[in-house]
C-alpha positions, 0 to 999 in steps of 0.5 A, a space after each residue: 500500500 503506497 502511502 502519501 502524507 500531505 501538507 507537512 510544514 515542520 521538520 519533525 513531522 517530515 522525519 516522522 513520516 519518513 521513519 514511519 515508512 511513507 512513500 511520498 510526502 506532499 508540500 502545499 505550495 498553494 493557498 491553504 492553512 498548510 501552505 509553505 513557501 518554495 524555500 521552506 519546501 526546499 528545506 523540508 525536502 532536504 530531510 527526505 531520502 531519495 526513495 521517498 517522493 517529494 511532491 509539490 501540491 498546486 491548485 489553480 496556478 498556471 504551469 509557469 508558476 508551478 514550474 518556478 516553485 517546483 524548481 525552487 523547492 527542488 521537488 521530485 513530483 508535481 501534483 495539480 489538484 482540481 480542474 487543470 486541463 490536459 495542456 497544463 500536464 503537457 506543459 510540465 512534462 519536460 521537467 522530467 518529474 512525476 506528475 500527479 493529477 488529483 480530482 474528485 470522483 466525477 472526473 476521468 479516473 483513468 491514470 495516465 489520461 492526462 499524461 500523469 504518473 499517479 492519480 488521486 481520487 479525492 472527496 467532493 470537497 477536498 481538504 474538508 476532512 469529511 469521509 465520503 462514499 469511498 465504495 462508490 469509486 471501487 473498480 472505476 479508477 485504473 492504474 496507480 491511484 490513491 484514495 484521499 478525502 476524510 481518511 484518518 488512522 481509525 478509518 483508513 483500513 475500512 476505506 481501503 477495503 471499500 475502494 481497493 486503491 493502489 495507495 492512500 493520501 492523507 492530510 487533515 486526518 493526521 492533524 490536531 488542528 488545521 495545518 497542525 500535524 501530529 507525529 503519533 497520528 502520522 505513525 498510526 495512519 501509516 501502520 493502519 494503512 499498511 495493516 489493511 487487507 
């Protein structure tokens, strides 16, 4: 089970996610309570070993802004969240980084349809932390896709059983307040996701 921990902003939480076995760590470079500057993302990404994917998360920015911020941060992947056109992914392909498309369940759920390497299927209201009908997407997404939206250590095993994703992505589900991560919740989430059948 591929596990992505998103919205990290503190060195200790980055280190906890790596030690817990996260496969990917997301840094939010768009407007959010979890937003960090490209410079801060670079400092945090320097703590991440090469086998863990570092992801810059964007929502609504044009490809030129995404390119500049990603290069400044030195990240290994770009996540475009929401209704980005195929042309945005095409414009970033030459970076040679992994591309991640994050959408709700109403979008095209074929991983690779926009030349992305990974697909994230998120809640109808991304970032709300509200659970949704995970089973509704079971069997619909194709390729390497991650389930997101309303996941936390207590429900991630149930969500995995319901949707059968290739991986899971969490942000608010490992927080004690908006934008404030908790090391214990990060560890518990990774363990619960990996223990799911």
